[in-house]
Structure formats: structure tokens, C-alpha cells
C-alpha positions in Angstrom: 0.0 0.0 0.0 2.8 2.4 0.9 4.6 1.6 -2.3 1.4 2.4 -4.3 1.1 5.7 -2.5 4.8 6.5 -3.2 4.2 5.6 -6.8 1.2 7.9 -7.0 3.1 10.7 -5.3 5.9 10.6 -7.9 5.8 13.3 -10.6 4.9 12.3 -14.1 4.0 14.1 -17.4 0.4 13.1 -16.9 0.2 14.6 -13.4 2.0 17.7 -14.6 -0.6 18.0 -17.4 -3.5 17.5 -15.0 -2.2 20.1 -12.5 -1.6 22.8 -15.1 -5.0 22.2 -16.7 -6.7 22.5 -13.3 -4.6 25.6 -12.5 -5.6 27.1 -15.9 -9.3 26.5 -15.2 -9.0 27.9 -11.7 -7.4 31.1 -13.1 -10.0 31.2 -15.9 -12.9 31.2 -13.4 -11.1 33.6 -11.1 -10.8 36.0 -14.0 -7.3 37.2 -13.1 -6.8 40.8 -14.0 -3.5 40.5 -15.7 -4.6 37.6 -17.9 -7.9 39.4 -18.7 -5.8 42.4 -19.8 -3.7 40.1 -22.0 -6.8 38.6 -23.5 -8.2 42.1 -24.2 -5.0 43.0 -26.0 -5.3 39.8 -28.0 -8.9 40.7 -28.9 -7.6 44.1 -30.2 -5.1 42.3 -32.4 -7.8 40.2 -33.9 -9.9 43.3 -34.7 -6.9 44.9 -36.3 -6.0 41.9 -38.4 -9.6 41.4 -39.4 -9.6 44.7 -41.3 -12.4 47.2 -42.0 -16.0 46.0 -42.2 -18.8 47.6 -44.3 -21.2 49.6 -42.2 -24.9 49.5 -42.9 -25.0 53.0 -44.2 -27.8 54.3 -42.0 -25.6 56.3 -39.7 -23.6 59.4 -40.5 -21.6 61.8 -38.4 -22.0 65.6 -38.6 -18.7 66.8 -37.2 -17.4 69.8 -35.3 -14.1 69.4 -37.2 -11.1 71.6 -37.8 -12.7 73.0 -41.0 -15.8 74.1 -39.1 -13.7 75.7 -36.3 -11.8 77.6 -39.0 -14.9 78.9 -40.7 -17.3 79.3 -37.7 -14.9 80.3 -34.9 -13.8 78.6 -31.8 -16.0 76.2 -29.8 -18.5 76.5 -28.2 -20.5 78.3 -30.9 -23.6 80.4 -30.4 -26.7 78.3 -30.2 -28.0 79.9 -33.3 -25.4 77.8 -35.3 -26.8 74.6 -33.9 -30.4 75.9 -34.6 -29.4 76.6 -38.2 -27.8 73.1 -38.4 -31.0 71.4 -37.1 -33.1 73.3 -39.6 -30.9 72.2 -42.4 -30.8 68.6 -41.4 -34.6 68.6 -41.0 -34.9 70.1 -44.5 -32.5 67.4 -45.8 -34.8 64.6 -44.4 -32.7 63.4 -41.5 -34.7 60.9 -39.5 -33.0 61.2 -36.2 -30.5 63.7 -34.9 -28.5 62.9 -31.7 -26.2 65.3 -29.9 -23.0 63.9 -28.5 -22.6 67.3 -26.9 -24.4 68.9 -23.9 -26.0 72.3 -23.5 -25.9 72.4 -19.7 -25.5 76.1 -19.3 -27.4 79.1 -21.0 -25.6 80.5 -24.0 -23.3 83.4 -23.3 -24.9 86.1 -25.4 -23.4 89.7 -25.4 -26.6 91.1 -26.9 -28.8 89.9 -24.0 -26.4 91.3 -21.5 -26.4 94.7 -23.2 -30.2 94.8 -23.4 -30.4 93.8 -19.7 -28.0 96.6 -18.7 -29.9 99.1 -20.9 -33.2 98.1 -19.2 -31.7 98.6 -15.8 -30.3 102.0 -16.8 -33.6 103.2 -18.3 -35.4 102.1 -15.1 -32.9 104.0 -13.0 -33.3 107.1 -15.1 -37.1 106.9 -15.0 -37.4 107.0 -18.8 -39.3 103.7 -19.2 -42.7 103.6 -20.8 -44.8 100.8 -22.2 -43.7 101.2 -25.8 -40.0 101.2 -24.9 -40.4 98.2 -22.6 -42.2 96.3 -25.3 -39.4 97.1 -27.7 -36.7 95.9 -25.3 -38.7 92.7 -24.6 -38.9 92.1 -28.4 -35.1 92.6 -28.8 -34.4 90.4 -25.8 -36.4 87.6 -27.3 -34.7 88.0 -30.7 -31.3 87.8 -29.0 -32.1 84.7 -26.9 -30.2 81.9 -28.8 -31.2 79.2 -26.4 -34.9 79.8 -27.2 -34.0 79.8 -30.9 -32.3 76.4 -30.6 -35.3 75.1 -28.6 -37.7 76.2 -31.3 -35.5 74.4 -33.9 -35.5 71.2 -31.8 -39.3 71.5 -31.4 -39.8 72.0 -35.1 -37.5 69.1 -36.0 -39.3 66.5 -33.8 -36.4 64.1 -34.3 -33.8 65.2 -31.8 -32.2 63.1 -29.0 -30.2 65.2 -26.6 -27.2 63.8 -24.9 -26.3 64.1 -21.2 -23.9 62.4 -18.8 -23.9 60.9 -15.3 -21.6 61.4 -12.4 -20.5 57.9 -11.5 -18.4 58.8 -8.5 -20.1 59.8 -5.3 -17.3 62.2 -4.6 -18.4 64.3 -7.6 -21.8 65.1 -6.2 -21.0 66.2 -2.7 -21.8 69.8 -3.4 -25.4 68.9 -4.7 -28.5 68.9 -2.5 -31.0 66.0 -2.7 -33.4 68.3 -4.4 -30.9 69.1 -7.2 -30.2 65.4 -7.7 -33.9 64.6 -7.9 -34.4 67.5 -10.3 -31.7 66.0 -12.5 -33.6 62.6 -12.5 -36.8 64.4 -13.6 -34.9 66.1 -16.5 -34.0 62.7 -18.0 -37.2 60.8 -17.4 -37.7 60.2 -21.1 -34.6 58.0 -21.3 -35.8 55.5 -18.7 -36.4 51.9 -19.7 -40.1 51.4 -20.4 -40.4 47.8 -19.4 -38.3 45.9 -16.9 -38.5 42.2 -16.4 -36.5 41.5 -13.2 -35.9 38.4 -11.1 -37.0 38.5 -7.5 -33.5 38.7 -6.3 -30.8 40.4 -8.3 -27.2 41.3 -7.7 -27.3 45.0 -7.5 -23.6 45.2 -7.4 -23.4 44.2 -11.1 -25.0 47.4 -12.3 -23.2 50.6 -13.2 -24.6 53.1 -10.7 -24.9 56.9 -11.1 -25.1 59.5 -8.4 -26.3 62.5 -10.4 -27.1 63.6 -13.9 -25.7 66.6 -15.7 -28.5 67.6 -18.1 -29.3 70.2 -20.7 -31.0 73.5 -19.9 -34.7 73.3 -19.3 -35.8 75.0 -22.6 -34.0 72.3 -24.7 -35.2 69.4 -22.5 -38.8 70.5 -22.9 -38.4 70.8 -26.7 -36.6 67.5 -27.3 -38.4 64.2 -28.0 -35.8 62.0 -26.2 -32.5 61.9 -24.5 -29.7 59.5 -23.6 -26.4 59.5 -21.7 -23.1 59.4 -23.6 -20.8 58.1 -20.7 -17.9 56.0 -21.8 -16.0 53.6 -19.5 -12.5 52.5 -20.7 -11.0 49.3 -19.5 -8.0 49.3 -17.2 -5.6 50.0 -20.1 -7.6 53.1 -21.2 -9.1 51.4 -24.2 -12.9 51.6 -24.8 -14.3 48.2 -25.8 -17.7 48.2 -24.2 -20.7 50.4 -24.5 -22.8 50.7 -21.3 -26.4 50.3 -22.3 -27.8 50.4 -18.8 -27.0 52.7 -15.9 -28.9 52.7 -12.7 -29.7 56.1 -11.1 -31.7 56.1 -7.9 -34.3 53.4 -8.5 -34.6 53.6 -12.2 -32.6 52.2 -15.2 -31.6 54.6 -18.0 -30.7 54.1 -21.7 -27.7 55.3 -23.6 -27.7 57.8 -26.4 -27.4 55.1 -29.2 -30.4 53.2 -27.6 -32.5 56.4 -27.4 -31.7 57.3 -30.9 -32.6 53.9 -32.2 -35.9 54.1 -30.2 -36.7 57.2 -32.2 -35.4 55.8 -35.5 -37.5 52.6 -35.2 -40.5 54.7 -34.4 -40.8 54.0 -30.7 -40.8 50.2 -30.2 -41.0 48.8 -26.7 -37.7 49.3 -24.9 -37.3 46.4 -22.5 -34.6 45.4 -20.0 -34.4 41.8 -18.8 -32.7 41.3 -15.5 -31.8 37.8 -14.1 -30.5 37.0 -10.7 -26.9 37.4 -11.9 -27.4 40.8 -13.5 -28.6 42.1 -16.9 -29.5 39.3 -19.4 -30.5 41.4 -22.4 -31.8 44.7 -23.8 -34.4 44.6 -26.5 -36.2 47.0 -28.9 -39.2 44.8 -29.8 -37.6 42.0 -31.8 -34.1 43.5 -31.8 -32.4 41.7 -28.9 -29.1 43.1 -27.7 -26.7 40.7 -25.8 -24.9 42.3 -22.9 -22.8 41.2 -20.0 -24.1 41.1 -16.5 -23.5 44.8 -16.1 -25.5 45.7 -19.2 -22.5 46.4 -21.3 -22.4 45.7 -25.0 -19.1 44.5 -26.5 -18.5 46.8 -29.4 -17.9 45.3 -32.7 -15.8 48.1 -34.2 -16.4 48.3 -37.9 -13.1 49.9 -38.7 -10.7 52.7 -37.9 -11.8 56.4 -37.6 -13.9 57.7 -40.5 -15.3 54.2 -41.3 -18.7 56.0 -41.0 -19.2 59.1 -43.3 -18.1 62.3 -41.7 -19.6 65.6 -42.9 -18.3 69.0 -41.8 -20.9 71.3 -40.2 -19.4 74.2 -42.1 -20.2 72.4 -45.4 -23.8 71.7 -44.4 -24.4 75.3 -43.3 -22.9 76.7 -46.5 -24.9 74.4 -48.7 -21.9 72.5 -50.1 -23.4 69.0 -49.7 -26.2 67.2 -51.4 -29.4 66.9 -49.2 -29.6 63.2 -50.3 -26.6 62.4 -48.0 -28.9 62.9 -45.0 -32.2 61.6 -46.1 -33.7 59.1 -43.7 -30.3 58.9 -41.9 -29.4 58.6 -38.3 -27.3 61.7 -37.7 -24.8 62.0 -34.8 -23.6 65.5 -34.1 -20.3 65.5 -32.2 -16.7 66.8 -32.1 -13.9 65.3 -34.2 -11.5 68.2 -33.9 -8.5 67.1 -31.8 -8.5 70.4 -29.8 -12.0 69.7 -28.3 -10.7 66.7 -26.5 -13.4 64.2 -27.4 -10.9 61.7 -28.7 -10.9 58.1 -27.3 -8.6 55.1 -27.4 -10.1 52.1 -29.1 -8.8 48.7 -30.3 -8.3 50.1 -33.8 -6.8 53.5 -33.0 -5.2 55.6 -30.3 -7.1 58.6 -31.6 -10.7 57.8 -32.3 -13.6 60.3 -32.2 -15.9 59.6 -29.3 -19.0 60.3 -31.5 -18.0 57.5 -33.9 -18.1 55.0 -31.0 -21.9 55.7 -30.8 -22.1 55.1 -34.5 -20.6 51.6 -34.1 -23.0 50.8 -31.4 -26.0 51.9 -33.5 -24.8 49.9 -36.5 -24.1 46.8 -34.4 -27.7 46.9 -32.9 -29.5 47.8 -36.1 -27.9 44.9 -38.1 -27.5 42.5 -35.1 -23.8 42.4 -35.9 -22.5 41.6 -32.5 -19.4 40.0 -31.2 -20.5 36.8 -29.5 -19.0 36.2 -26.1 -21.5 34.4 -23.9 -22.0 31.4 -21.7 -21.6 28.8 -24.5 -18.4 30.4 -25.8 -17.0 30.2 -22.3 -17.9 26.5 -22.3 -15.9 26.1 -25.5 -13.0 28.0 -23.9 -13.0 25.4 -21.1 -13.2 22.5 -23.5 -10.3 23.9 -25.5 -8.1 24.4 -22.4 -8.7 20.8 -21.5 -8.4 19.3 -25.0 -5.3 21.2 -26.0 -3.7 20.6 -22.6 -4.1 16.9 -23.0 -2.9 16.9 -26.6 0.4 18.5 -25.4 0.6 16.5 -22.3 0.2 13.1 -24.1 2.2 14.0 -27.2 5.3 15.8 -25.9 6.6 12.9 -23.6 6.5 10.6 -26.6 8.2 13.0 -29.0 11.9 14.0 -29.5 13.0 17.5 -28.7 12.9 18.6 -32.3 9.5 16.9 -33.0 8.2 18.4 -29.7 9.1 22.0 -30.8 7.5 21.3 -34.2 4.4 19.9 -32.7 4.0 23.0 -30.4 4.6 25.4 -33.2 2.0 23.6 -35.5 -0.5 23.4 -32.7 -0.2 27.0 -31.8 -0.3 28.1 -35.4 -3.5 26.0 -36.1 -5.2 27.1 -32.9 -4.4 30.8 -33.3 -5.3 30.7 -37.0 -8.6 28.9 -36.2 -9.3 31.4 -33.4 -8.7 34.3 -35.8 -10.8 32.7 -38.5 -13.8 32.1 -36.2 -13.5 35.7 -35.0 -13.3 37.2 -38.5 -15.9 34.9 -40.1 -18.5 34.4 -37.3 -17.8 37.3 -34.9 -17.2 34.7 -32.1 -14.7 35.7 -29.5 -13.0 32.6 -28.1 -10.4 33.0 -25.4 -6.9 33.0 -26.9 -4.6 33.6 -23.9 -5.6 30.8 -21.6 -5.4 27.9 -24.2 -2.1 29.3 -25.5 -0.6 29.7 -22.0 -1.9 26.2 -21.1 -0.1 24.8 -24.2 3.1 26.7 -23.5 3.1 26.0 -19.7 2.5 22.2 -20.1 5.2 22.1 -22.9 7.8 23.9 -20.8 7.0 22.0 -17.6 7.2 18.6 -19.3 10.4 19.7 -21.1 12.0 20.7 -17.8 10.7 17.5 -16.2 12.2 15.5 -19.0 15.5 17.3 -18.8 15.8 16.7 -15.1 14.8 13.1 -15.2 16.9 12.4 -18.3 19.9 14.0 -16.7 19.3 11.9 -13.6 19.0 8.9 -15.8 22.1 9.8 -17.8 24.1 10.2 -14.5 22.8 6.8 -13.4 23.8 5.3 -16.8 27.3 6.8 -16.6 27.7 5.5 -13.1 26.6 2.0 -14.2 28.5 1.7 -17.4 31.7 3.8 -17.0 33.7 0.7 -16.2 32.1 -1.4 -18.9 32.0 0.8 -22.0 34.1 3.5 -23.6 33.0 7.1 -23.2 32.0 7.4 -26.8 29.7 4.4 -26.6 28.2 5.8 -23.3 27.5 9.1 -25.0 25.7 7.3 -27.8 23.6 5.4 -25.3 22.7 8.6 -23.6 20.9 9.8 -26.7 18.2 7.2 -26.0 18.3 6.0 -22.3 14.9 4.3 -22.8 16.8 1.4 -24.4 18.1 0.6 -21.0 14.8 0.0 -19.3 14.5 -2.7 -16.8 13.7 -5.9 -18.7 15.1 -7.5 -21.8 14.9 -7.5 -25.6 15.7 -10.3 -27.9 18.5 -9.3 -30.3 21.1 -10.8 -32.6 24.4 -10.3 -30.8 27.9 -11.8 -30.4 29.4 -12.8 -27.1 33.1 -13.4 -26.3 34.5 -15.5 -23.4 38.2 -15.7 -22.5 39.8 -17.6 -19.7 43.4 -18.2 -18.5 44.6 -21.7 -18.9 45.8 -23.3 -15.7 45.2 -20.2 -13.6 44.7 -22.2 -10.4 48.1 -23.8 -10.6 49.8 -20.5 -11.4 48.0 -18.7 -8.5 49.3 -21.3 -6.1 52.9 -20.3 -7.0 52.4 -16.6 -6.4 51.9 -14.4 -3.3 48.5 -12.6 -3.2 50.2 -9.3 -4.2 52.0 -10.9 -7.1 48.8 -12.6 -8.2 46.8 -9.4 -8.1 49.5 -7.4 -10.0 49.7 -10.1 -12.7 46.0 -10.4 -13.1 45.4 -6.6 -13.2 48.1 -6.2 -15.9 46.5 -8.9 -18.0 42.9 -7.8 -17.5 43.8 -4.1 -18.2 45.4 -5.1 -21.6 42.4 -7.3 -22.5 39.8 -4.8 -21.4 41.4 -2.1 -23.5 41.0 -4.3 -26.6 37.3 -4.9 -25.8 36.8 -1.1 -25.6 38.8 -0.6 -28.8 36.1 -2.4 -30.7 33.3 -0.7 -28.6 32.4 -3.9 -26.9 30.5 -4.1 -23.6 32.6 -5.5 -20.8 29.8 -7.6 -19.3 31.7 -8.9 -16.3 34.9 -10.3 -14.9 34.6 -13.8 -13.5 37.8 -14.3 -11.6 40.4 -14.6 -14.4 37.7 -14.9 -17.1 36.3 -12.1 -19.3 32.8 -11.9 -20.8 32.2 -9.2 -23.5 29.2 -8.5 -25.7 29.0 -6.9 -29.1 25.9 -5.4 -30.7 24.4 -4.0 -27.5 23.6 -1.6 -26.0 24.3 0.1 -29.3 23.3 -1.6 -32.5 26.4 -2.8 -34.4 25.6 -4.5 -37.7 29.2 -5.8 -37.8 29.2 -7.2 -34.2 30.6 -10.6 -35.4 33.6 -9.0 -36.9 34.2 -6.8 -33.9 34.1 -9.8 -31.5 36.5 -11.8 -33.7 39.0 -9.0 -34.1 38.9 -8.5 -30.4 39.9 -12.1 -30.0 42.8 -11.8 -32.5 44.1 -8.6 -30.9 43.9 -10.3 -27.5 46.3 -13.0 -28.7 48.6 -10.4 -30.2 48.6 -8.4 -26.9 49.1 -11.6 -24.9 52.3 -12.4 -26.9 53.8 -9.1 -25.9 52.8 -9.7 -22.3 54.3 -13.2 -22.4 57.6 -11.8 -23.6 57.6 -9.2 -20.8 56.6 -11.7 -18.1 59.3 -14.1 -19.3 61.9 -11.4 -19.2 60.8 -10.5 -15.6 60.9 -14.1 -14.5 57.2 -14.3 -13.9 54.8 -17.0 -14.9 53.6 -16.9 -18.5 49.9 -17.0 -19.1 48.0 -18.6 -21.9 44.3 -18.1 -22.8 41.4 -19.6 -24.6 38.7 -17.5 -26.4 35.3 -18.6 -27.5 33.0 -16.5 -29.7 29.4 -17.2 -30.6 26.6 -15.2 -32.3 22.8 -15.5 -32.3 19.7 -14.4 -30.6 20.2 -13.4 -26.9 18.1 -11.7 -24.3 19.8 -8.4 -23.5 18.8 -5.7 -21.0 18.9 -4.5 -17.4 18.1 -7.6 -15.3 17.6 -7.6 -11.6 15.5 -5.7 -9.1 14.4 -2.1 -9.0 17.1 -1.4 -6.5 20.0 -3.3 -8.1 20.4 -4.6 -11.6 23.0 -5.4 -14.2 23.0 -4.9 -18.0 23.8 -8.3 -19.3 22.9 -11.1 -21.8 21.2 -14.4 -21.3 20.2 -17.4 -23.4 21.4 -20.6 -25.2 23.7 -18.6 -27.5 25.5 -17.1 -24.4 25.9 -20.6 -22.9 27.3 -21.9 -26.2 29.9 -19.1 -26.3 31.1 -20.1 -22.9 31.3 -23.8 -24.0 33.3 -22.9 -27.0 35.9 -21.2 -24.9 36.3 -24.4 -22.9 36.4 -26.6 -26.0 39.8 -24.9 -26.9 41.3 -27.3 -24.3 40.1 -30.3 -26.3 41.6 -29.1 -29.6 44.6 -27.3 -28.3 43.5 -24.0 -29.9 43.3 -20.4 -28.7 40.2 -19.1 -30.5 37.1 -21.1 -31.4 34.1 -19.5 -33.1 30.7 -21.1 -34.0 29.3 -21.5 -37.5 26.9 -18.6 -36.6 29.8 -16.3 -36.1 31.7 -17.7 -39.0 28.9 -16.8 -41.4 29.5 -13.1 -40.8 33.3 -13.0 -41.0 34.3 -15.7 -43.5 34.9 -13.1 -46.3 37.2 -11.0 -44.1 38.9 -13.4 -41.7 40.6 -16.8 -42.2 39.3 -19.7 -40.2 39.9 -23.4 -40.0 36.9 -25.7 -39.8 37.6 -27.8 -36.7 34.6 -30.1 -36.2 30.9 -30.5 -35.9 30.2 -31.1 -32.2 27.2 -31.7 -30.0 27.9 -30.0 -26.7 26.8 -31.6 -23.5 23.1 -31.1 -22.8 22.2 -30.2 -26.5 20.8 -32.3 -29.3 21.6 -30.2 -32.3 25.2 -30.1 -33.5 27.2 -27.0 -34.3 30.1 -26.5 -36.6 33.1 -24.9 -34.9 36.0 -23.0 -36.5 39.5 -22.0 -35.3 39.9 -18.2 -35.9 43.4 -17.7 -37.4 43.9 -14.2 -38.9 42.8 -11.5 -41.2 42.3 -12.7 -44.8 45.2 -10.5 -46.0 47.5 -12.3 -43.7 46.4 -15.9 -44.7 49.0 -16.7 -47.3 51.4 -18.6 -44.9 48.5 -20.8 -43.8 47.3 -21.7 -47.3 48.9 -25.1 -48.0 48.4 -26.3 -44.4 44.7 -25.3 -44.4 44.1 -27.1 -47.7 45.7 -30.2 -46.4 43.8 -30.1 -43.1 40.5 -29.6 -44.9 41.2 -32.6 -47.1 41.8 -34.7 -44.0 38.7 -33.5 -42.3 36.6 -34.4 -45.4 38.1 -38.0 -45.3 37.2 -38.1 -41.6 33.6 -37.1 -42.3 33.4 -39.9 -44.9 34.7 -42.4 -42.3 37.7 -43.2 -44.5 39.9 -43.5 -41.5 43.2 -44.6 -43.1 43.0 -42.0 -45.7 42.2 -39.3 -43.1 45.2 -40.4 -41.0 47.5 -40.2 -43.9 46.3 -36.7 -44.9 46.5 -35.4 -41.3 50.1 -36.7 -41.1 50.9 -34.7 -44.2 49.4 -31.7 -42.4 51.8 -32.3 -39.5 54.7 -32.3 -41.9 53.7 -28.8 -43.0 53.0 -27.6 -39.4 54.6 -29.9 -36.9 52.9 -30.3 -33.5 49.5 -29.0 -34.7 47.1 -30.2 -31.9 44.0 -30.5 -34.0 45.8 -32.7 -36.5 47.2 -34.9 -33.8 43.7 -35.1 -32.2 42.2 -36.3 -35.4 44.9 -38.9 -36.0 44.2 -40.4 -32.6 40.4 -40.1 -33.0 40.6 -41.9 -36.4 42.7 -44.7 -34.9 40.1 -45.1 -32.1 37.2 -45.1 -34.6 39.0 -47.5 -36.8 39.1 -50.0 -33.9 35.6 -49.2 -32.7 33.6 -47.9 -35.7 30.5 -45.7 -35.1 27.1 -47.0 -36.1 26.0 -46.3 -39.6 24.9 -44.0 -41.0 27.4 -41.7 -39.4 26.9 -37.9 -39.4 30.4 -36.9 -38.6 29.3 -35.2 -35.4 31.5 -35.6 -32.3 29.5 -35.6 -29.0 31.2 -33.8 -26.1 31.0 -35.7 -22.8 32.0 -32.8 -20.6 31.4 -29.0 -20.5 
């Protein structure tokens, strides 16, 4: 049970993936300010990359621009200018005119001041009479520009006045309750007409106002409608949302675009639907406007500044424009001149006329062209975080570093491209930052985890193999440590066994120190040769050496490597023998056996302690071949399975077909002699020996004995030739049963 808990507590790529996905979802629901800010910036980039959209054409902007200021004088203008403008727009057939400016104070008119001063002076001098008073009243009325504008508004019957709210309680400390209440009465015509509210609502979700700054009474009485033009930028100063609902005292009020549309659509029912979580929607009859819980509309900006037609007030007043430009249009009157300071920051521009923001809102609502960001899109966001997180978490641990980078780049490119396409094509705002951060965080976390675990594994491998393999082979192994997993694989390999002849007798003649020194000198020389051919020093077994070729790295020529190791061992031994002889020390002799075939190779043992080794019948046969050298008086014996891979490069002498003890199937064995290029001195002898062996296989004993004696004449004291002469004489006396297969059965290991 404890082991299971430890195993569960261990870090793994899957657990890293699950943790980061849960963390991403937690942050997603927590709506972390910094990540929300990043997502808003990503939204801005999508709007910019989408390009300009075509507006519906119903909305135009009549601008207080630089041209108008140049021709009509500095702002604010006399109200007579606005009166003339309204008269012109009415004559041109404008359907609705909305003011993104406020007339909160009476017009400063020098004529009225002069008439008032004149009246007071006449009264003081006692010169007033009925006719003079009537004349002064007439002149005063003619000079009252506020009244003139009010009359134009009343005649037009299509004007929506703008006003604004104080949202901070600190801004209204100087006002009395009566003044605040009077402000509410002034904007009564912009209240929502029908409100469907849940029994319990979260009042904290609404934008709350504390007072209203309204137009002067004469204009309020003359206008058909009104609406606020407050704008609330996000924390980065960018305006992305339009507040369609503001709560003031106990009522809910509509914005300037909503009020203008109410007039444009000929007074449909303006409804506000409030759920327990906040605002659910705003509607104008069948036109439903999706909002967030605070009643804000996410503005789908149609393009940069001047996407909607802009017309200079100076051009309108001076008759330079066609009346058809305004027929049946929604006209927004506002400032676009930079010096008037009604410029805003939007996703598409750092300098954007505030009046054109209202135009975007009107166009969005009129054509139901909204950016979609609702409950179901958030559900998709959650699914994408989970799905993309698992794709990365499951794929990266199985991929190489290069493929991992490629996978992440492709995945990010596909996701970001699909996200941008869905936004551009369907106006759907899906979260970009959380899925991207999930992908990147999981990738980086798993990469770091893999680096740490692989470095730990490499250190473990170096420690385990530094005495058994050369540094170059270890470095190659470290490129794929998974090949060294606990357990075994079946592979075609070569194994080499070497053993010192008569070592027990020699050791009895030496002191322990002399024995260790002699053995270390011998083993060092032999081990260097194993490493020379990138062999694996499997183990020392007393005076014996076991080496493997073809593992842990694949070596297609492992047979040749093993055989050349054996040949070099004999060459090195000759030099050592001469040295030992000169030093008066015992001279060692060795036998080497090499076999090739399928073997089980891998880390074998327990989780706490294991060895990288080989097992199987092919390994056992290699050990037997080393021992068979004693029977034939040879130094190196290889099996037919090894011989098949080296016969074109090395010179060998076929020795026999033997059946080793405990095995039924025979195996051909060969004495390894030298490289092919060095075989010329052996030519005549080998041909003679092969002829004798052929006679032996045919059970022609006398002929075989004769040929083997000829071989001894070429190479006196050749142990295999002497062995066969004796064997033929024995078989001649005691013939084997027929038919004879020529196989010699070993009676001892």
C-alpha cells in the first residue's frame, strides 16, 4: 500500500498536465486581472487583423471638425449655429439627430447682457414707458439663442439630446438631494419602459450613477428624447464596451445610441431583462441586444476612424453638400476636432472620435452584428483548455525535442489561426490567452521535467557503465536512455568469453600481491582491446572475461568486432608473455570462445539493483566454445553462426561438428586464425587439413590419418591434426554405427 502511495506521489508528465489544466481552469474562473488584460489585447489584435467591415449606411456623423472651427470660430459656438444646423438637417430629411454634446448652461450672449443693462439704466433714469419696454422685450427675445435652438428642436421633432452621469459619489458632494432629484426628472424620457426583473438580483453588477448633468430646461422641454453618452474605458484606457444600462436612484436609463434607435425605429417597446446574476439582455421589440451582466455591449468596431461618413458642419451650413446624403439617416452630431478633447482610445486607433463609437453601437444593434461572447463560448473555452492541454501532455513525452518543438509550433499556429478565422468569419470571441498559456506551460513544464529526469537517468547510466564501456559508446547510449529500461529485448548479438589456462596452478605459486598485480596487468590489456572495438565488458569472472557486441548500441558488424577483439587479445598476450618471461614471472595462456545469435539483453535484476547483461542458449554456447579450446589445443574457437558473418574477411579453419553436452543439435566450430590479407602462410596447411577433415567425415579412417600426417609435416605439433589422428585410430578400432553424421559428441562441458 505504501509503495502504491509513493508511486502515485511521484511526478509524471500526466500529473503535470492535470495540474496545469486545473490551474488554468481555476485562473479562468477567477478572471485574473493580468490575464484578462492580455486577452483584451489579443482581442484588439484580432480586430486589427480582421480589417475594415462595411457599415450598414444608415448612420452618418456631422462633425465639429477643424474645418468648421476655422470657418465658424472657436468652440463653443452660439446656439444659433446649432439651430441653423438642425433646420438644415430637417430640411434634408434626417430621420433622427442625436447630440454627443451637452448644453448644460445658457448660451453666453453679449446682446442679451447689453439689453439687460440698458433696461436697468432706463429704469434707474425713470425713462421707461410701455412702448420702450415692449421694444426691449422684443429685442431680448430675438437675442435669446437658447430659445432659438429650442424652437428648432421642437420643429424638427427628431432630436435626441445627450447628457452624462456622475459615476463617483465624490463628484456630487456639493449637490442637494433636491438638485439630484431634479436631474432625474430632466432625463425621465430615457428610462427603460419595461423591466423584467428576477425576484433577487445582484445590485452590485450594475453601473450606478449618483447624479445627472443635463441640458437646460428649454431644450429638455423641446426634445423628443435623451440618452447618456458616458464611456468607460478598460484598465488599459481602451474603450471596448458600451454601457447600455445605468442605474440612477431606483430607475434604469438608456444610452444615447439606444435612445436614438428608439426614435429611429418609431418607438418600439424598450425592454430590460434582469436575471439573478445581472442584466440578461436589452431589446427593442424583436431586436435583442446581448450584454454582459453589467448591461455592457461588447462593441464590434467596424473599422478605424472615419469608417462612417463624416460631414463638416461648415459644409452643411454653407450648402456644399447634397441633401440626399442625410435623407432618412441617423445623424450623430459631435466633435472630431482634436483640440476639443473628445478623442478616445479604441482597439483600432489611439485617436478615435468619441462620437463615432456611438455610430458603431447603433450599427451593431441595427444589423444585429454583435461580437459573440456568452456562456456557450466560455464552455468552448473550457473544452479547448482541457483538450489542447491533454494533446500537449500526451504527445510531448513521446516526441523527441525537435518533433516536440515542431508539434507545439504547429498546434499554436493551427489554434491561433482557427481562433482568428472564427472571430473574423463568425464574430465569435473565443479565449486565446488561456489555451495558449496552457499549451506553453505544459510544454515547458514537461520539457523541464524530461530534462531533469533524463539528466538523472544519464548520470545513473554513466555510473553504471563507465567501467564497462568506452566514453563514446556511453555518449551514444545517452541519446536514448529508454533502451536501457528494466527488462530484456531479444537481439542478434555476439558474445566473447576468454579464460586463462591453468590459472589455479599458477596462482598457487604466487603471493597474493604478485597474483593481483599479474591479473590486473592482464585484465587491463584485454579490457582495452574490448573497448577498442566498442564492446560491452559484461563482467569479470575471476580470471575470465565476458564481453558483448551489438548491445547496448546496434552494431551490424558485431561478429567481426568480436573476432578482431579475440585476435588482438592473442597479439597483446604475446607481448605480455615476452615481458613476463623477461621478468621471470609465470607466462599465461588463454582460450577464447565467440558465438553469435539471438540473446536476451537488458537490465536484469530488481528495481534497487540490476545489471546490464545477456542471457540465453547462445550465451551458454559461447562459454562452452571457450572451454572446447582445451580439447583441440587451440586459442580461439568460433561457432558457425559467427563464422557466417566473417568468412569473407577473416581466415578460419573448420575444426569439427560437435554436439555439446546437454544439447541435441550439433554446431560447426572453427578456429579463428587471422585476417584474410595475412592468410598466405596458412594456405597449404589449411588445404591439407580440410582434405583430411573431409576424409574423416566420410569415415575413411586410413586416408584421413594419412592426410593429417601430411598436415603435421607442414606444421609440426598441430594439436587438432594430432587429435584427429588419434580419433581416427580409435574409430577404426571401434567404428560408429551407420549411417554416421560426422558429429562428435562432447561428454563434458
